[in-house]
N, CA, C and O of each residue as an XYZ file, in Angstrom:
620
protein
N      27.497      2.463     41.735
C      26.632      3.915     41.126
C      26.526      4.154     39.926
O      25.557      4.796     39.521
N      27.474      3.705     39.097
C      27.070      3.861     37.835
C      26.497      2.378     37.552
O      25.335      2.462     37.155
N      26.859      1.327     37.617
C      26.532      0.203     37.629
C      24.681      0.635     37.622
O      24.039      0.485     36.582
N      24.255      0.973     38.445
C      23.123      0.722     38.896
C      22.548      1.993     37.998
O      21.362      1.838     37.707
N      22.998      2.920     37.621
C      22.585      3.616     36.187
C      22.629      2.729     34.821
O      21.594      2.579     34.172
N      23.397      2.365     34.561
C      23.492      1.455     33.682
C      22.305      0.496     33.328
O      21.608      0.340     32.326
N      22.362     -0.042     34.482
C      21.106     -1.492     34.452
C      19.787     -1.204     34.596
O      18.977     -2.127     34.506
N      19.340      0.150     34.848
C      18.052      0.704     34.473
C      17.857      1.498     33.163
O      16.761      1.509     32.602
N      18.984      2.198     32.655
C      18.998      2.690     31.423
C      18.682      1.176     30.378
O      17.937      1.431     29.432
N      19.034      0.076     30.435
C      19.312     -0.787     29.627
C      17.540     -1.992     29.951
O      17.045     -3.037     29.530
N      17.318     -1.167     30.697
C      15.840     -2.127     30.998
C      14.977     -1.143     30.167
O      14.225     -1.784     29.433
N      14.842      0.091     30.045
C      14.518      1.123     29.266
C      14.390      0.917     27.884
O      13.314      1.230     27.373
N      15.228      0.478     27.221
C      15.695      0.214     25.749
C      14.433     -0.185     24.774
O      14.020     -1.343     24.828
N      14.025      0.439     24.184
C      13.166     -0.070     23.047
C      13.800     -0.920     22.209
O      14.707     -0.606     21.437
N      13.132     -2.445     22.418
C      13.769     -3.367     21.196
C      12.630     -3.697     20.164
O      12.707     -4.647     19.385
N      11.611     -2.865     20.222
C      10.675     -3.168     19.119
C      11.121     -2.915     17.737
O      10.526     -3.621     16.923
N      12.040     -2.072     17.212
C      12.567     -1.638     16.296
C      11.537     -0.639     15.617
O      11.354     -0.392     14.425
N      11.016     -0.219     16.588
C       9.917      1.361     16.101
C      10.517      2.476     16.781
O      10.750      2.501     17.989
N      10.826      3.654     15.732
C      11.166      4.996     16.197
C       9.715      5.767     16.324
O       8.600      5.532     15.858
N      10.230      6.754     17.137
C       8.758      7.493     17.403
C       9.331      9.085     17.223
O      10.523      9.321     17.419
N       8.569      9.937     16.912
C       8.665     11.546     16.490
C       7.462     11.950     17.194
O       6.346     12.000     16.676
N       7.753     12.248     18.455
C       6.708     12.553     19.435
C       6.227     14.147     19.018
O       6.973     14.906     18.399
N       4.635     14.571     19.537
C       3.835     15.518     19.084
C       4.943     16.802     19.300
O       4.870     17.597     18.363
N       5.701     17.082     20.077
C       6.786     18.420     20.063
C       7.750     18.481     19.704
O       8.539     19.385     19.980
N       8.049     17.171     18.709
C       9.234     17.429     17.545
C       8.867     17.874     16.088
O       7.792     17.592     15.557
N       9.852     18.585     15.503
C      10.018     18.943     14.392
C      11.129     18.554     13.615
O      12.236     18.878     14.046
N      11.051     17.839     12.409
C      12.338     17.624     11.956
C      12.576     18.182     10.508
O      11.592     18.118      9.771
N      13.399     18.567     10.130
C      14.068     19.226      8.714
C      14.668     18.411      7.740
O      15.857     18.267      8.026
N      14.416     17.930      6.909
C      15.269     16.982      6.087
C      14.695     15.599      5.734
O      13.609     15.265      6.210
N      15.353     14.816      4.953
C      14.960     13.769      4.837
C      15.156     12.194      5.842
O      16.240     11.730      6.195
N      14.133     11.752      6.063
C      14.163     10.657      6.977
C      14.683      9.197      6.232
O      14.373      9.302      5.046
N      15.225      8.134      6.428
C      15.401      6.835      5.798
C      15.594      5.921      7.025
O      16.383      6.368      7.858
N      15.080      4.838      7.276
C      15.426      3.659      8.288
C      14.447      2.679      7.672
O      13.315      2.849      7.219
N      15.554      1.127      7.836
C      14.928      0.120      7.380
C      14.078     -0.206      8.316
O      13.578     -1.306      8.083
N      13.597      0.419      9.547
C      12.598     -0.124     10.264
C      11.495      0.695     10.186
O      11.302      1.407      9.201
N      10.620      0.656     11.302
C       9.205      1.395     11.227
C       9.379      2.592     11.963
O      10.390      2.665     12.663
N       8.641      3.480     11.941
C       8.338      4.592     12.680
C       6.982      5.099     12.404
O       6.316      4.928     11.383
N       6.586      5.948     13.796
C       5.600      6.506     14.297
C       5.371      7.940     14.253
O       5.722      8.530     15.275
N       4.854      8.669     13.299
C       5.125     10.255     13.309
C       3.603     10.886     14.280
O       2.446     10.654     13.929
N       3.912     11.519     15.250
C       3.198     12.230     15.853
C       3.646     13.599     16.074
O       3.473     14.064     17.200
N       4.206     14.332     15.154
C       4.907     15.811     15.173
C       4.877     15.614     13.708
O       4.422     14.690     13.034
N       5.588     16.919     13.321
C       6.025     17.406     11.813
C       7.028     16.853     11.433
O       7.863     16.564     12.291
N       7.279     16.532     10.084
C       8.299     16.317      9.142
C       8.251     17.376      7.768
O       7.353     17.580      6.951
N       9.071     17.715      7.847
C       9.415     18.652      6.482
C      10.615     17.949      5.834
O      11.789     18.174      6.128
N      10.154     17.017      4.860
C      11.380     16.141      4.097
C      10.808     14.890      3.804
O       9.815     14.492      4.412
N      11.374     14.225      2.896
C      11.119     13.037      2.294
C      11.198     11.818      3.258
O      12.240     11.794      3.914
N      10.371     10.854      3.475
C      10.503      9.707      4.049
C      10.671      8.116      3.564
O       9.733      7.403      3.206
N      11.740      7.812      3.616
C      11.787      6.407      2.945
C      12.104      5.294      4.276
O      13.081      5.232      5.022
N      10.914      4.507      4.226
C      10.874      3.386      5.631
C      10.515      2.172      4.788
O      10.305      1.966      3.593
N      10.531      1.564      5.739
C       9.706     -0.075      5.941
C       8.188      0.118      5.868
O       7.450     -0.186      4.931
N       7.766      0.855      7.394
C       6.676      0.725      7.616
C       6.420      2.014      8.241
O       7.461      2.536      8.640
N       5.330      2.716      8.462
C       4.721      4.587      9.034
C       3.837      4.226      9.280
O       3.209      3.364      8.666
N       3.456      4.915     10.485
C       2.209      5.369     11.041
C       2.262      6.935     11.515
O       2.922      7.517     12.375
N       1.117      7.424     10.419
C       0.987      8.877     11.081
C       0.074      9.020     11.691
O      -1.017      8.847     11.147
N       0.156      9.433     13.217
C      -0.834      9.350     14.222
C      -1.740     10.820     13.789
O      -1.362     11.602     12.917
N      -2.745     10.950     14.442
C      -3.707     12.118     14.437
C      -3.363     13.329     14.248
O      -3.851     14.095     13.418
N      -2.257     13.618     15.234
C      -1.651     14.861     15.651
C      -0.318     15.075     14.374
O       0.268     16.124     14.109
N      -0.147     13.928     13.847
C       1.343     13.410     12.822
C       0.875     14.472     11.801
O      -0.285     14.830     11.598
N       2.314     15.024     11.032
C       2.017     16.049      9.775
C       3.359     15.687      8.990
O       4.446     15.709      9.566
N       3.259     15.440      8.000
C       4.346     15.545      6.830
C       4.304     16.607      5.651
O       3.189     16.952      5.260
N       5.267     17.073      5.143
C       5.463     17.529      3.738
C       6.420     17.219      3.406
O       7.471     17.753      3.761
N       6.316     16.205      2.578
C       7.110     15.617      1.519
C       6.530     14.442      0.939
O       5.421     13.939      1.119
N       7.670     14.031      0.070
C       7.548     12.177     -0.483
C       7.504     11.003      0.606
O       8.473     10.691      1.297
N       6.335     10.439      0.658
C       6.437      9.461      1.829
C       6.572      8.250      0.796
O       5.759      8.318     -0.126
N       7.614      6.929      0.760
C       7.676      5.505      0.289
C       7.856      4.866      1.598
O       8.380      5.317      2.617
N       7.226      3.534      1.327
C       7.048      2.559      2.180
C       6.736      1.596      2.003
O       6.088      1.674      0.959
N       6.740      0.267      2.441
C       5.981     -0.998      1.962
C       4.527     -0.778      2.782
O       3.492     -0.960      2.141
N       4.455     -0.417      4.097
C       2.864     -0.054      4.430
C       2.721      1.220      5.206
O       3.290      1.414      6.280
N       2.133      1.860      4.758
C       1.315      3.224      5.197
C       0.342      3.177      6.025
O      -0.539      2.474      5.531
N       0.029      3.592      7.099
C      -1.345      3.992      7.738
C      -1.206      5.699      8.164
O      -0.241      6.279      8.662
N      -2.319      6.146      7.832
C      -2.254      7.755      7.875
C      -3.574      8.041      8.511
O      -4.710      7.876      8.066
N      -3.120      8.550      9.758
C      -4.335      9.425     10.672
C      -4.080     10.810     10.403
O      -5.008     11.523     10.783
N      -3.384     11.258     10.015
C      -2.997     12.669     10.409
C      -2.902     13.352      8.928
O      -3.573     13.007      7.955
N      -1.816     14.514      8.970
C      -1.993     14.938      7.658
C      -0.838     14.734      7.076
O       0.205     14.617      7.719
N      -0.917     14.663      5.664
C       0.179     14.469      4.771
C      -0.122     15.399      3.044
O      -1.079     15.297      2.276
N       0.777     16.012      2.971
C       1.049     17.002      2.102
C       2.358     16.514      1.168
O       3.498     16.952      1.325
N       1.987     15.571      0.219
C       3.338     15.170     -0.941
C       2.947     13.821     -1.450
O       2.254     13.174     -0.665
N       3.211     13.301     -2.493
C       3.235     11.911     -3.008
C       3.441     10.730     -2.128
O       4.535     10.573     -1.585
N       2.417      9.847     -1.941
C       2.675      8.793     -1.202
C       2.452      7.709     -1.977
O       1.441      7.576     -2.667
N       3.816      6.497     -1.870
C       3.832      4.992     -2.803
C       3.940      4.135     -1.741
O       4.706      4.422     -0.821
N       3.344      3.206     -1.724
C       3.488      2.056     -0.652
C       2.629      0.870     -1.602
O       1.774      0.939     -2.485
N       3.364     -0.249     -0.897
C       2.546     -1.283     -1.512
C       1.330     -1.528     -0.617
O       0.402     -2.061     -1.226
N       1.111     -1.285      0.612
C      -0.284     -1.427      1.270
C      -0.284      0.203      2.070
O       0.554      0.795      2.750
N      -1.556      0.513      1.629
C      -2.131      2.243      2.239
C      -3.540      1.786      3.132
O      -4.490      1.137      2.695
N      -3.404      2.203      4.185
C      -4.597      2.208      5.110
C      -4.534      3.860      5.565
O      -3.644      4.514      6.110
N      -6.060      4.262      5.026
C      -6.232      5.846      5.544
C      -7.472      6.225      6.220
O      -8.586      6.303      5.702
N      -7.083      6.501      7.694
C      -8.071      6.531      8.409
C      -9.191      7.740      8.339
O      -9.095      8.780      7.687
N     -10.144      7.372      9.083
C     -11.151      8.441      8.970
C     -10.714     10.166      9.143
O     -11.308     11.075      8.563
N      -9.292     10.378     10.276
C      -9.143     11.622     10.427
C      -8.032     11.741      9.679
O      -7.350     12.570     10.282
N      -7.400     11.365      8.630
C      -6.429     11.951      7.558
C      -6.621     12.651      6.629
O      -7.685     12.552      6.019
N      -5.696     13.523      6.261
C      -6.150     14.529      5.341
C      -4.953     14.426      4.477
O      -3.801     14.433      4.911
N      -5.345     14.313      3.011
C      -4.143     13.892      1.995
C      -4.347     15.084      1.314
O      -5.487     15.523      1.159
N      -3.163     15.769      0.806
C      -2.674     16.494     -0.548
C      -2.004     16.262     -1.012
O      -1.040     16.998     -0.807
N      -1.831     15.491     -1.711
C      -0.806     14.757     -3.154
C      -1.674     13.097     -3.665
O      -2.647     12.389     -3.404
N      -0.528     13.196     -4.505
C      -0.859     11.773     -5.318
C      -0.805     10.553     -4.545
O      -0.008     10.654     -3.612
N      -1.276      9.645     -4.606
C      -1.426      8.260     -3.777
C      -1.193      7.143     -5.133
O      -1.916      6.978     -6.116
N       0.039      6.501     -4.779
C       0.227      5.032     -5.585
C       0.734      4.092     -4.680
O       1.696      4.123     -3.912
N      -0.230      3.137     -4.967
C      -0.190      1.656     -4.051
C      -0.191      0.382     -5.002
O      -0.783      0.303     -6.078
N       0.532     -0.533     -4.438
C       0.800     -1.691     -5.265
C      -0.377     -3.094     -5.089
O      -0.896     -3.893     -5.869
N      -0.418     -2.857     -3.715
C      -1.324     -4.399     -3.597
C      -2.804     -3.639     -3.014
O      -3.826     -3.409     -3.660
N      -2.597     -3.432     -1.980
C      -4.146     -2.968     -0.949
C      -4.080     -1.285     -0.874
O      -2.985     -0.730     -0.782
N      -5.472     -0.433     -0.924
C      -5.733      0.763     -0.710
C      -7.029      0.269      0.324
O      -7.953     -0.487      0.024
N      -6.746      1.045      1.815
C      -8.146      0.698      2.629
C      -8.415      2.477      3.097
O      -7.698      3.306      3.658
N      -9.800      2.511      2.544
C     -10.004      4.504      3.263
C     -11.401      4.362      3.955
O     -12.470      3.900      3.554
N     -11.016      4.914      5.111
C     -12.289      4.909      5.789
C     -13.156      6.220      5.472
O     -12.784      7.205      4.835
N     -14.130      6.042      5.939
C     -15.526      6.983      5.367
C     -14.895      8.351      6.334
O     -14.580      8.273      7.521
N     -14.845      9.165      5.763
C     -14.611     10.759      6.649
C     -13.251     10.903      6.114
O     -12.893     12.016      6.501
N     -12.285     10.366      5.418
C     -10.943     11.137      4.853
C     -11.146     11.739      4.355
O     -12.271     11.632      3.867
N     -10.257     13.063      3.923
C     -10.466     14.122      3.103
C      -8.946     14.170      2.088
O      -7.851     14.660      2.365
N      -9.369     13.520      0.961
C      -8.181     13.107     -0.315
C      -8.322     13.676     -0.783
O      -9.507     13.805     -1.090
N      -7.098     14.893     -1.520
C      -7.080     15.732     -2.829
C      -5.844     15.282     -3.477
O      -4.754     15.690     -3.075
N      -5.943     14.522     -4.388
C      -5.299     14.386     -5.182
C      -5.839     12.677     -5.795
O      -6.688     11.962     -5.264
N      -5.100     12.405     -6.937
C      -4.698     11.420     -7.813
C      -4.482     10.230     -7.032
O      -3.675     10.232     -6.103
N      -5.342      8.922     -7.440
C      -5.156      7.865     -6.732
C      -4.975      6.688     -8.127
O      -5.686      6.629     -9.130
N      -3.992      5.979     -7.832
C      -3.429      4.816     -9.058
C      -2.853      3.977     -8.647
O      -1.822      4.176     -8.003
N      -3.383      2.644     -8.911
C      -2.626      1.047     -8.593
C      -1.647      1.189     -9.561
O      -1.875      1.662    -10.675
N      -0.452      0.759     -9.143
C       0.794      0.482    -10.027
C       1.126     -1.106     -9.991
O       0.665     -1.831     -9.110
N       1.949     -1.567    -11.005
C       2.279     -2.838    -10.883
C       3.626     -2.796    -10.590
O       4.139     -1.714    -10.307
N       4.338     -3.907    -10.617
C       5.668     -4.180    -10.309
C       6.742     -4.383    -11.912
O       7.617     -5.204    -12.189
N       6.234     -3.372    -12.586
C       6.564     -3.520    -14.243
C       6.294     -4.967    -14.873
O       6.643     -5.222    -16.025
N       5.583     -6.001    -13.960
C       5.292     -7.207    -14.785
C       4.044     -6.903    -15.596
O       3.083     -6.358    -15.053
N       4.025     -7.385    -17.439
C       2.890     -7.297    -17.925
C       1.544     -8.317    -17.431
O       0.399     -7.938    -17.679
N       1.752     -9.411    -16.837
C       0.870    -10.004    -16.609
C       1.224    -11.054    -15.253
O       1.942    -12.036    -15.064
N       0.502    -10.423    -14.642
C       0.771    -11.625    -13.433
C       0.396    -12.860    -13.313
O      -0.301    -13.301    -14.226
N       0.693    -13.635    -12.336
C      -0.025    -15.067    -12.429
C      -1.537    -14.984    -12.141
O      -2.321    -15.594    -12.868
N      -1.917    -14.330    -11.219
C      -3.455    -14.058    -10.699
C      -4.195    -13.675    -12.137
O      -5.303    -14.182    -12.306
N      -3.580    -12.674    -13.363
C      -4.147    -12.388    -13.955
C      -4.593    -13.332    -15.028
O      -5.676    -13.336    -15.613
N      -3.254    -14.375    -15.230
C      -3.102    -15.201    -16.425
C      -3.897    -16.122    -15.932
O      -4.377    -16.871    -16.782
N      -4.314    -16.392    -14.411
C      -5.275    -17.362    -14.194
C      -6.742    -17.200    -14.285
O      -7.657    -17.982    -14.544
N      -6.674    -15.783    -13.955
C      -8.453    -15.293    -14.458
C      -8.745    -15.231    -15.882
O      -9.846    -15.351    -16.418
N      -7.564    -15.019    -16.446
C      -7.970    -15.054    -18.290
C      -8.151    -16.568    -18.590
O      -9.033    -16.883    -19.388
N      -7.428    -17.474    -18.046
C      -7.682    -19.148    -18.250
C      -9.451    -19.316    -17.984
O     -10.209    -19.716    -18.868
N      -9.828    -18.985    -16.808
C     -10.960    -19.083    -16.042
C     -12.130    -18.538    -16.858
O     -13.183    -19.162    -16.984
N     -11.891    -17.325    -17.414
C     -12.542    -16.552    -18.354
C     -13.339    -17.453    -19.844
O     -14.436    -17.686    -20.351
N     -11.781    -17.716    -20.032
C     -11.900    -18.314    -21.602
C     -12.475    -19.795    -21.145
O     -13.379    -20.089    -21.927
N     -12.274    -20.848    -20.145
C     -12.917    -22.071    -20.115
C     -14.396    -21.947    -19.656
O     -15.133    -22.929    -19.747
N     -14.876    -20.692    -19.136
C     -16.480    -20.702    -18.772
C     -17.151    -20.476    -20.123
O     -18.297    -20.886    -20.304
N     -16.513    -19.874    -21.023
C     -17.488    -19.552    -22.042
C     -18.294    -20.912    -22.930
O     -17.472    -21.686    -23.422
N     -19.371    -21.181    -23.115
C     -19.794    -22.374    -23.677
C     -18.879    -22.572    -25.094
O     -18.689    -21.659    -25.897
N     -18.485    -23.601    -25.200
C     -17.982    -23.745    -26.992
C     -19.095    -24.172    -27.792
O     -19.904    -24.990    -27.355
N     -19.193    -23.614    -29.066
C     -20.385    -23.634    -29.531
C     -19.938    -24.602    -30.667
O     -19.094    -24.142    -31.437
N     -20.374    -25.872    -30.890
C     -20.111    -26.738    -31.714
C     -21.462    -26.954    -32.990
O     -22.649    -27.095    -32.695
N     -20.935    -26.933    -34.332
C     -22.249    -27.270    -35.646
C     -22.831    -28.225    -34.959
O     -22.429    -28.947    -34.047
N     -23.980    -28.119    -35.599
C     -25.009    -29.490    -35.482
C     -24.787    -29.991    -36.593
O     -24.601    -29.423    -37.670
N     -24.815    -31.786    -36.176
C     -24.845    -32.634    -37.279
C     -25.568    -32.427    -38.252
O     -26.646    -31.848    -38.119
N     -25.130    -32.852    -39.405
C     -26.104    -32.791    -40.517
C     -26.491    -34.526    -41.030
O     -25.653    -35.207    -41.621
N     -27.543    -34.916    -40.765
C     -27.854    -36.073    -41.074
C     -27.881    -36.082    -42.812
O     -28.322    -35.256    -43.611
N     -27.231    -37.346    -42.992
C     -26.761    -37.347    -45.030
C     -27.509    -38.907    -45.343
O     -27.146    -40.049    -45.060
N     -28.316    -38.550    -45.822
C     -29.518    -39.540    -46.384
C     -29.011    -40.075    -47.722
O     -29.210    -39.459    -48.769
N     -28.254    -41.403    -47.658
C     -27.514    -41.899    -48.982
C     -28.912    -42.541    -49.888
O     -29.809    -43.255    -49.441
N     -28.749    -42.040    -51.240
C     -29.715    -42.408    -52.055
C     -29.218    -43.420    -52.628
O     -28.020    -43.583    -52.858
N     -30.380    -44.392    -52.977
C     -30.104    -45.343    -54.118
C     -30.389    -45.192    -55.453
O     -31.455    -44.750    -55.880
N     -29.229    -45.639    -56.284
C     -29.173    -45.254    -57.422
C     -29.786    -46.573    -58.617
O     -29.558    -47.752    -58.345
N     -30.384    -46.278    -59.619
C     -31.031    -47.484    -60.200
C     -30.298    -48.155    -61.415
O     -29.980    -47.499    -62.407
N     -30.134    -49.027    -61.329
C     -29.485    -49.364    -62.323
C     -30.184    -50.167    -63.298
O     -29.605    -50.543    -64.317
């Protein structure tokens, strides 16, 4: 009898590496994971994850830091990530800091400061390459040659 229960439990285990906070769940406190998480409920606290998706019914009050963030619900607090996707149903009250990509759909409600931040590098390889291309595209102005006519001296 117990073996049959264990075998059904093992078949229902989620091996995707994603956690889920359901619509009826409310969490108080910070949440940290090296995996991914989908939020459909309410979290009052800071979140530090590799990837997060805030569903339309999801709500977060606190700082969110991740590699990739997709927001379709409510976020009240600072948002920091490499890639941020803001859906048309998103409502954000807080500052947004992104490193590489920010995508915003028409209809999103954002009340805060948006800033692209770098990784502390003064010039990235791409910036240097662009500077070189710009410098090369400028035509080089060379002085016009002056024709010198030699005069014959009388002897």
